[in-house]
C-alpha positions in Angstrom: 78.4 91.7 81.3 81.3 92.7 79.6 81.3 95.7 77.4 82.4 95.7 73.4 85.6 94.5 73.0 88.7 96.2 70.7 91.9 94.9 69.8 94.8 97.1 69.1 96.5 94.9 66.7 93.0 94.9 64.8 92.9 98.8 64.4 96.8 99.1 63.7 96.3 96.5 61.0 93.3 98.2 59.1 94.6 102.2 59.9 95.6 104.3 56.8 98.9 106.3 56.5 98.0 109.8 57.0 99.0 112.8 59.1 99.1 111.2 62.4 101.6 108.2 61.1 103.6 110.3 58.9 104.3 112.6 62.0 105.4 109.8 63.7 107.8 108.6 61.2 108.9 111.9 60.7 109.3 112.6 64.9 111.0 108.8 65.2 113.0 109.8 61.7 114.4 112.8 63.3 115.3 111.3 66.2 117.6 109.1 64.5 119.0 112.0 62.0 120.6 113.3 65.0 121.9 109.8 66.3 123.5 109.2 62.8 124.8 113.3 62.9 126.9 112.9 66.5 128.2 109.3 65.4 129.3 110.7 62.2 130.2 113.8 63.5 133.5 112.9 65.2 134.8 111.2 62.0 134.1 114.2 59.7 135.7 116.6 62.6 138.9 114.4 63.4 141.2 115.8 60.7 140.4 119.6 61.8 140.7 118.6 65.4 144.4 117.1 64.7 145.7 120.1 62.9 144.2 122.3 65.4 145.2 120.4 68.9 148.6 119.2 67.0 148.1 115.4 67.9 148.7 112.4 66.2 146.3 110.6 64.6 146.1 107.3 66.9 145.4 109.6 70.0 141.7 110.2 68.6 141.3 106.5 68.3 140.5 106.1 72.3 138.1 109.3 71.6 136.4 107.2 68.9 135.9 104.4 71.0 134.6 106.0 74.0 131.7 107.2 72.6 130.7 103.9 70.8 131.5 102.6 74.1 128.8 105.1 75.9 126.6 104.1 73.4 127.0 100.3 73.8 126.3 100.8 77.5 123.2 102.9 76.7 122.1 100.2 74.7 122.5 97.5 77.2 121.2 99.6 80.4 118.8 101.7 78.8 116.3 100.0 75.8 114.9 97.9 79.1 113.6 101.1 80.3 111.9 102.0 77.2 110.0 98.3 77.3 109.5 99.0 81.0 108.4 102.4 81.4 107.0 103.6 77.9 109.1 104.6 74.6 108.3 108.5 74.6 109.9 109.3 77.7 112.6 107.8 76.8 113.1 109.6 73.6 112.1 112.9 74.6 115.0 112.6 77.9 117.5 111.1 75.3 117.4 113.7 73.1 117.2 116.7 75.7 120.2 115.0 77.0 121.7 114.7 73.5 121.4 118.4 73.0 123.1 119.3 76.1 126.2 117.3 75.3 126.2 118.6 72.0 126.4 121.9 73.3 128.8 121.0 76.1 131.3 119.4 73.5 131.9 123.3 71.7 133.6 124.3 74.8 136.5 121.6 75.4 139.9 121.7 74.9 141.8 118.8 75.9 141.5 116.0 74.6 141.0 114.2 78.2 137.8 116.2 78.3 136.7 115.0 74.8 136.3 111.3 75.6 135.0 111.7 78.8 132.2 114.0 77.3 132.1 111.8 74.3 131.2 108.5 76.3 128.6 110.5 78.0 126.6 111.7 74.6 127.2 108.3 73.3 125.5 106.7 76.8 122.8 108.8 76.1 122.0 108.1 72.5 122.3 104.4 73.0 118.2 104.3 73.8 117.4 106.6 70.7 117.6 103.9 67.7 115.7 100.9 69.5 113.2 102.6 70.9 112.3 104.6 67.8 111.9 101.4 65.7 109.6 99.7 68.3 107.9 102.4 68.5 107.3 102.9 64.4 106.8 99.2 64.4 104.4 99.2 67.3 102.0 102.2 64.8 102.3 100.4 61.5 100.2 97.5 59.7 102.2 94.4 59.2 102.2 94.5 56.0 103.9 97.7 55.9 105.9 97.7 59.2 109.6 96.6 57.8 109.4 99.1 55.1 108.7 101.4 57.8 111.0 100.2 59.7 113.7 100.4 57.1 112.7 103.9 56.2 112.9 105.7 59.7 116.2 103.3 60.3 117.3 105.8 57.4 117.3 109.0 59.6 120.2 107.3 61.0 122.4 107.5 57.7 120.6 110.3 56.2 122.1 112.1 59.9 125.6 110.4 59.0 125.6 111.5 55.7 123.9 115.3 56.7 127.1 115.7 58.6 129.1 115.3 56.4 127.6 118.2 54.0 127.7 120.0 57.2 131.2 119.7 58.2 132.7 120.4 54.7 130.8 123.3 54.6 131.2 124.6 58.0 134.4 123.5 59.0 136.8 125.6 56.6 134.5 129.1 57.2 133.7 128.9 61.1 135.8 125.6 62.5 135.1 122.5 64.1 132.8 123.7 67.0 130.3 125.0 64.6 129.9 121.4 63.7 129.0 120.4 67.4 126.8 124.1 67.7 124.5 123.0 65.2 124.4 119.3 66.3 123.1 121.0 69.3 120.2 123.4 68.5 118.9 120.9 66.6 117.8 118.3 68.7 116.5 121.0 71.6 114.1 122.1 69.1 112.8 118.2 68.6 113.0 117.2 72.1 110.4 120.5 73.0 108.7 119.3 69.5 108.1 115.7 70.9 106.6 116.7 74.1 104.0 118.1 72.3 103.7 115.4 69.3 105.2 112.1 69.9 103.0 109.7 71.3 103.1 106.4 73.4 102.8 102.8 72.0 99.4 101.8 72.5 99.6 97.8 72.9 102.5 99.4 75.7 99.5 101.5 77.7 97.7 98.4 77.3 100.0 95.9 78.7 100.5 98.3 81.6 97.0 99.5 82.4 97.5 102.9 81.8 94.1 105.0 81.9 91.2 104.5 78.8 91.3 108.2 78.7 95.6 108.1 77.0 94.3 105.0 75.1 91.5 105.7 73.4 93.3 109.0 72.6 95.9 108.1 70.4 93.2 104.7 69.1 91.5 107.7 67.8 94.4 109.3 66.1 94.2 106.0 63.6 90.9 105.3 63.5 88.8 109.0 64.3 85.2 107.0 63.5 86.1 104.4 66.8 83.9 104.5 69.2 84.9 104.0 72.7 83.2 104.5 75.8 83.1 103.1 80.1 82.6 100.0 79.0 84.9 99.6 76.5 87.7 96.7 76.9 90.5 97.7 74.8 92.8 94.1 74.7 96.4 92.9 72.6 96.9 89.7 71.5 99.9 89.5 73.3 100.6 88.7 77.3 102.4 91.6 79.7 106.0 89.6 80.6 106.9 90.8 83.8 110.4 89.1 84.2 113.5 90.4 83.6 113.6 91.5 79.8 117.0 90.3 78.7 116.1 86.7 80.2 113.6 86.7 78.3 115.5 86.8 75.0 116.6 83.1 75.8 113.4 81.8 76.4 110.3 80.1 74.0 112.8 79.2 71.7 114.7 82.5 70.9 117.9 81.9 72.4 119.4 80.5 69.0 118.0 83.4 67.0 119.2 86.1 69.7 122.6 85.0 69.6 123.0 84.8 65.6 121.5 88.4 65.4 123.9 90.0 68.4 126.7 88.0 66.2 125.6 89.4 63.1 125.2 92.7 64.1 128.7 92.9 66.3 130.1 91.8 62.7 128.5 94.5 60.5 129.5 97.5 63.0 132.6 96.5 63.5 132.7 97.3 59.6 130.2 100.7 59.4 132.4 102.0 62.5 136.0 101.5 61.3 134.6 103.2 57.8 132.6 105.7 59.3 135.6 107.0 61.6 138.4 106.2 59.8 137.4 106.5 56.1 138.3 110.3 55.8 141.4 110.3 57.3 142.8 106.9 55.4 141.7 108.8 52.3 143.0 112.2 53.0 146.5 110.0 53.7 146.1 108.8 50.4 146.8 112.1 48.6 143.5 113.9 48.7 142.2 117.4 50.2 140.6 117.1 53.4 137.6 118.5 51.4 137.3 116.0 49.1 138.2 113.3 52.4 135.0 114.3 53.6 133.0 113.8 50.6 134.5 110.5 49.8 133.6 109.5 53.6 129.9 111.0 52.9 129.4 108.6 50.1 129.4 106.1 52.1 126.5 107.3 54.3 124.9 108.3 50.9 125.2 104.3 49.8 123.7 103.6 53.1 120.7 105.7 52.9 120.2 104.1 49.0 120.4 101.0 51.1 118.3 101.2 53.6 115.4 102.5 51.1 115.7 100.1 48.6 116.8 96.9 50.9 113.3 97.3 52.4 111.6 96.4 49.4 113.5 93.3 48.5 113.2 92.5 51.7 109.6 92.4 51.7 109.5 90.3 48.5 112.5 87.7 49.4 113.0 88.0 52.7 115.7 89.1 55.3 118.1 86.3 55.2 118.1 86.1 51.1 119.0 89.7 51.0 121.3 90.2 54.1 123.1 87.3 52.3 123.5 89.0 49.2 124.5 92.2 50.9 127.4 91.4 53.2 128.7 89.2 50.6 129.1 92.2 48.1 130.2 94.6 51.4 132.9 92.0 51.3 134.2 92.2 48.3 133.7 96.2 48.1 135.7 96.7 51.2 138.4 94.8 50.1 138.3 96.7 46.9 138.6 100.5 48.8 142.3 100.2 49.7 143.3 98.6 46.1 140.9 101.9 43.7 142.2 104.5 46.0 144.0 106.0 43.4 141.1 106.5 41.0 138.5 108.4 42.1 135.4 107.4 40.2 136.6 103.6 41.3 136.8 104.9 44.7 133.6 106.9 45.0 131.7 103.6 43.2 133.6 100.8 45.7 132.7 103.3 48.9 129.2 103.7 48.0 128.6 100.3 47.3 130.5 99.6 50.9 128.2 101.8 52.7 124.8 100.5 50.2 125.4 97.0 51.8 127.1 97.8 55.0 125.3 100.9 56.3 122.2 100.2 54.7 122.4 96.5 56.2 122.3 97.6 59.8 119.1 98.7 59.5 117.9 95.4 57.8 119.3 93.9 61.0 117.6 96.2 63.1 114.0 95.4 61.5 114.7 91.9 61.9 115.0 92.2 65.5 111.9 94.3 65.9 109.5 92.0 63.8 110.8 88.8 65.7 110.5 89.8 69.1 107.0 91.0 70.7 105.7 94.1 72.2 107.3 93.3 76.1 110.9 92.5 74.4 111.0 94.4 71.2 112.9 97.7 72.6 115.0 95.1 74.7 115.3 92.7 71.6 116.6 95.4 69.2 118.5 97.5 71.9 120.5 94.6 72.8 121.0 93.0 69.5 122.6 96.7 68.9 124.5 96.9 72.2 126.8 93.2 72.0 126.9 95.0 68.2 128.4 98.2 69.3 131.4 95.4 71.3 132.4 95.6 67.6 131.6 99.5 67.0 134.3 100.2 69.8 136.6 96.9 68.4 136.5 98.4 64.7 137.9 102.1 65.4 140.0 101.3 68.4 141.6 98.6 66.6 141.7 100.4 63.1 143.9 102.9 65.6 146.0 100.6 66.6 147.2 99.1 62.9 147.3 102.6 61.6 150.1 103.1 64.4 151.5 100.3 63.0 152.1 101.7 60.3 149.6 98.9 58.0 149.4 99.9 54.5 145.7 101.4 53.4 145.4 98.1 51.2 146.1 96.0 53.9 144.0 97.6 56.8 140.9 97.6 54.1 141.9 94.5 53.4 141.7 93.3 56.7 138.3 94.9 57.3 136.6 92.7 54.7 136.7 89.7 57.1 134.0 90.7 59.3 131.6 91.1 56.2 132.3 87.8 55.5 131.8 86.6 58.6 128.1 88.3 58.8 127.4 86.8 55.5 127.9 82.9 57.4 125.7 83.8 60.3 123.3 85.0 58.3 122.9 81.4 55.9 123.5 80.2 59.6 120.1 81.8 60.6 118.4 81.3 57.0 118.6 77.7 58.2 118.1 77.9 61.8 114.9 77.3 63.5 112.1 80.0 62.3 115.0 81.2 59.8 112.5 80.6 56.9 110.4 83.1 58.6 113.3 85.6 58.7 
């Protein structure tokens, strides 16, 4: 005789936001904070390294690209590991690995050593965002899933903005090495905390037939009143997929939307990382002090935080494609204006904040769209490969930016060129809206 059946999705749908859910969001949010801190830290310390090592600005372009190329490969190689072996071990190992790499960065003394270490660090970081977003989505009711995924994604932009404030405070007093000391010690503490308190996806545990004791432990965190015994059959609505996760992104009618998500992410990350890495340096060249240049660069991330928090509400009301389309059109105009209003500080701040709102804030929305579109068995891979392919753009943006700077392009021309990918993103979002399944996006 079969025992009582317990459907995981129903338990998640009926769960209330309490201490357990808050703890999950907090830990995953901190993972993305350190992710954002690392990515932006290099841009903030760049002017100090240029002065300290007496090197050209263009010589840091490959260093920026190495870290981002590492993240690209990490997204492609490591995210399927999360779908196969679980979100929890990937997040913990990646966080501790990142801590070690940041601490080692304080000891580098040559450009080549910095380039290699940035690549290794980026590779380890590549799996953090997809798995953190997937884990949060799998513990969230459908009514709040997008909002929570956007909220935890905000950790990335919070970390990037925090990197600016920390750098502005530490570099003048203690040098650029201090930024990486802070960036190494914080994730070390976080990794230890995650060993004790980070849960594993319940859907993953069921699909991979893990022991009932492990599954029931996390189910009772969602609902302490659940009655679970040895006869209880715990099930999920979807079937387990034992095929190649990447190949499955192109099956079941998913190919078209998968390709559109990749292209949108590619174009937007060209802009995001060009602005994140080169904006402080370009603003300094426009006649501002190093401190002011860092603060203006930080305002890009501040705009991104506001965008991430705000866009989740709009997406719940109007849908992904309408909101993202409006975002990328606005981003196109704001980016083009940065080079035109650089001589007027107030207008420059406004243009940078709006660009951050739309570009930096829009990327978590693209990630959340991927997270809601793919099933549990493909969710980490779907987000990770969209990010991974997108991060080809994150490598291209800073490297091409460095080459254009070396060719002595004016700031106005640089930012006009940077506006083009935002326009292409808007066109692709429109295509996504009218594609099969676009109405649900």
